[in-house]
C-alpha positions in Angstrom: 121.3 65.2 123.3 120.7 67.8 120.6 118.5 70.8 120.0 115.1 69.9 118.6 114.2 73.5 117.9 110.4 73.1 117.6 109.5 75.6 120.2 112.1 78.0 119.0 110.7 77.8 115.4 107.2 78.3 116.7 108.1 81.3 118.8 109.6 83.0 115.8 107.2 81.8 113.0 104.1 80.5 114.7 103.1 76.9 115.4 102.2 75.7 112.0 105.0 77.4 110.1 107.4 76.2 112.7 106.2 72.7 112.1 106.8 73.1 108.4 110.3 74.3 109.1 111.0 71.3 111.3 109.6 69.0 108.6 111.9 70.5 106.0 114.9 70.0 108.3 113.9 66.3 108.9 113.4 65.6 105.2 116.8 67.0 104.2 118.4 65.3 107.2 116.9 62.0 106.2 117.3 62.0 102.4 120.7 63.9 102.2 122.5 62.6 105.2 120.7 59.3 106.0 120.0 60.5 109.6 116.6 59.7 111.1 115.5 57.0 108.6 113.0 57.2 105.8 110.5 54.8 107.5 110.8 56.8 110.7 110.2 60.1 109.0 106.5 60.3 109.9 107.1 59.5 113.5 109.9 62.0 113.7 107.7 64.7 112.3 105.0 63.9 114.8 107.4 64.0 117.7 109.5 67.0 116.7 107.3 68.9 114.3 103.7 68.5 115.6 104.4 67.8 119.3 107.6 70.0 119.3 106.3 73.1 117.5 102.5 72.9 117.7 102.3 71.2 121.1 105.1 73.4 122.4 103.3 76.5 121.2 100.2 75.4 123.1 102.2 75.5 126.3 104.1 78.7 125.4 101.1 80.8 124.4 99.1 80.8 127.6 102.3 81.3 129.7 103.3 84.3 127.5 99.8 85.8 128.0 99.8 85.1 131.8 103.2 86.7 132.4 103.1 89.3 129.8 105.7 91.4 128.0 109.2 90.2 127.0 109.5 88.3 130.2 106.5 86.3 129.2 108.0 85.5 125.8 111.3 84.4 127.4 109.9 82.3 130.3 107.1 80.8 128.2 109.6 79.7 125.5 112.0 78.1 128.0 109.3 76.2 129.9 107.6 75.1 126.7 111.0 73.9 125.3 111.6 71.7 128.3 108.1 70.2 128.2 108.3 69.7 124.4 111.4 67.5 124.7 109.7 65.5 127.5 106.5 65.1 125.5 108.4 64.0 122.4 110.3 61.3 124.4 107.0 60.0 125.8 105.4 59.9 122.3 108.4 57.9 121.1 107.8 55.4 123.9 104.2 55.0 122.9 105.1 54.6 119.2 107.7 52.0 120.1 105.2 50.1 122.2 102.6 50.2 119.4 105.2 48.5 117.2 105.1 45.4 119.4 106.9 46.2 122.7 104.1 46.8 125.1 105.7 44.6 127.7 108.6 47.0 128.0 106.5 50.2 127.8 106.7 51.4 131.3 110.5 50.7 131.6 111.2 52.4 128.3 108.9 55.4 129.1 110.7 55.8 132.5 114.2 55.8 131.0 113.2 58.0 128.1 111.6 60.7 130.3 114.4 60.5 132.9 117.2 61.0 130.3 115.3 63.6 128.3 114.2 65.6 131.4 117.9 66.4 131.7 118.3 67.0 127.9 115.3 69.3 128.1 117.3 71.6 130.4 119.8 72.1 127.6 116.9 72.7 125.1 115.4 75.3 127.4 118.7 77.1 127.9 119.6 77.3 124.2 116.1 78.3 123.3 116.2 81.0 126.0 119.5 82.4 124.8 118.3 82.7 121.2 115.0 84.2 122.2 116.7 86.6 124.6 119.1 87.7 121.8 116.1 88.2 119.4 114.2 90.2 122.0 117.2 92.5 122.5 118.0 93.0 118.9 114.9 92.4 116.7 111.8 91.9 119.0 109.7 92.4 115.9 110.7 88.9 114.7 108.7 87.2 117.5 105.5 85.8 116.1 102.4 87.7 117.0 99.1 85.7 116.6 97.2 88.8 115.7 99.0 89.0 112.4 102.2 90.2 110.7 102.8 93.9 110.4 103.4 95.1 106.8 106.8 96.5 107.6 108.1 93.1 108.6 107.2 91.6 105.2 109.1 94.4 103.5 112.3 93.5 105.4 111.8 89.8 104.7 114.9 89.4 102.6 117.1 91.2 105.1 115.8 88.9 107.8 116.4 85.8 105.7 119.9 86.9 104.8 120.7 87.6 108.4 119.3 84.3 109.5 121.2 82.4 106.8 124.5 84.1 107.8 124.0 83.1 111.5 123.1 79.5 110.5 126.2 79.2 108.3 128.4 80.5 111.0 127.0 77.8 113.4 127.6 75.2 110.7 131.2 76.2 110.1 132.4 76.9 113.7 130.2 74.7 115.9 129.3 71.6 113.9 132.8 70.3 113.8 132.8 70.0 117.6 129.6 68.0 117.8 129.9 65.1 120.2 130.3 61.6 118.8 128.7 60.1 121.9 125.2 58.6 121.7 122.2 60.9 122.0 119.4 60.3 124.5 117.5 57.9 122.3 120.6 55.9 121.3 121.7 55.7 125.0 118.4 54.4 126.2 118.1 52.1 123.1 121.5 50.5 123.8 120.7 50.1 127.5 117.3 48.5 127.0 118.2 46.7 123.8 115.6 48.0 121.4 117.9 49.4 118.7 117.9 47.5 115.4 120.6 48.6 113.1 121.1 45.4 111.2 118.9 46.3 108.3 120.4 48.5 105.6 118.8 51.8 104.6 115.7 51.9 102.4 117.2 54.7 100.3 120.9 55.3 100.2 121.8 58.8 101.2 124.5 60.6 99.2 126.2 62.0 102.3 125.5 59.3 104.8 126.7 60.0 108.3 127.6 63.6 107.4 130.6 62.4 105.5 132.2 63.9 102.4 133.5 61.2 100.0 136.6 63.2 99.1 140.2 62.1 99.5 141.9 63.7 102.5 138.6 65.0 103.9 137.0 61.9 105.1 136.0 62.0 108.8 137.7 65.4 109.4 136.3 68.6 111.0 136.7 70.4 107.7 134.5 67.8 106.1 131.9 68.2 108.9 131.9 72.0 108.4 131.5 71.7 104.6 128.6 69.2 105.0 127.0 71.5 107.6 127.2 74.4 105.1 125.7 72.3 102.4 122.9 71.1 104.6 122.1 74.6 105.8 121.9 75.9 102.2 119.6 73.1 101.1 117.3 73.6 104.1 117.3 77.4 103.4 116.4 76.8 99.8 113.6 74.4 100.6 112.3 76.8 103.3 112.3 79.8 101.0 110.5 77.7 98.4 107.9 76.7 100.8 107.5 80.3 102.1 106.9 81.6 98.5 104.3 78.9 97.9 102.4 79.4 101.1 102.6 83.2 101.1 101.4 83.2 97.5 98.4 81.1 98.4 97.7 83.4 101.3 97.6 86.4 99.1 95.4 84.7 96.6 93.0 83.7 99.4 92.9 87.3 100.8 92.2 88.7 97.3 89.4 86.1 96.7 87.8 86.9 100.0 88.0 90.8 99.7 84.7 92.2 98.3 85.0 94.0 95.0 85.1 97.8 95.3 82.0 99.5 93.8 82.4 102.8 92.1 80.3 105.6 93.7 79.4 106.7 90.1 78.0 103.3 89.2 74.4 103.6 88.0 
């Protein structure tokens, strides 16, 4: 299994911004690395972006309110992360059945939920560790539905630089040790026989299979680290671009909705 991250993104950015971030990751992953598939991009976004971030936040928010405080944030995030993985696996089973495999629906659904209920534990633990770290060091980064305080916006570039540094460190030091074993979906697909890898890609990715086409670096941990750094920088650039676009629209909307000030000396 691997981290989906929808709930984690939603806890820090809110449900819809979290979904946008997951969408940016999926697009870069698909077009740059050929991972996920272009024709499956919409389904992947539904499962990991909408169900993962928006649906996960719908589970997290009431738990956070019911428990309260930092404990509510931590427990709510971990429980929502587990459920988000389970719900995404169920959504995949429904989508696969809708493509013409209704006869195998219950069998595929059973295996997907069984395998991903275990993977969801890892998702919950990783999400909890990150959220706990944020709560201890920068609790102001946790999304508040009432709005964002002005001081947070002023430190935006500091937060972005810090987040980028952490992400690059993960790419350099952890990505080379990623397992080559099948993930949950590939494991169930191989067991039940619904994988179809005979057809070639619709669009050829420049760095397919996270591989650098350089002499001496092919299929090495150094190549994996370099590709991880490149992917992180691309996602960061796309994310910052989206943030500027959406924040600019938000400011324009607030300005348009704010009533014009009338001078007390106006006749």
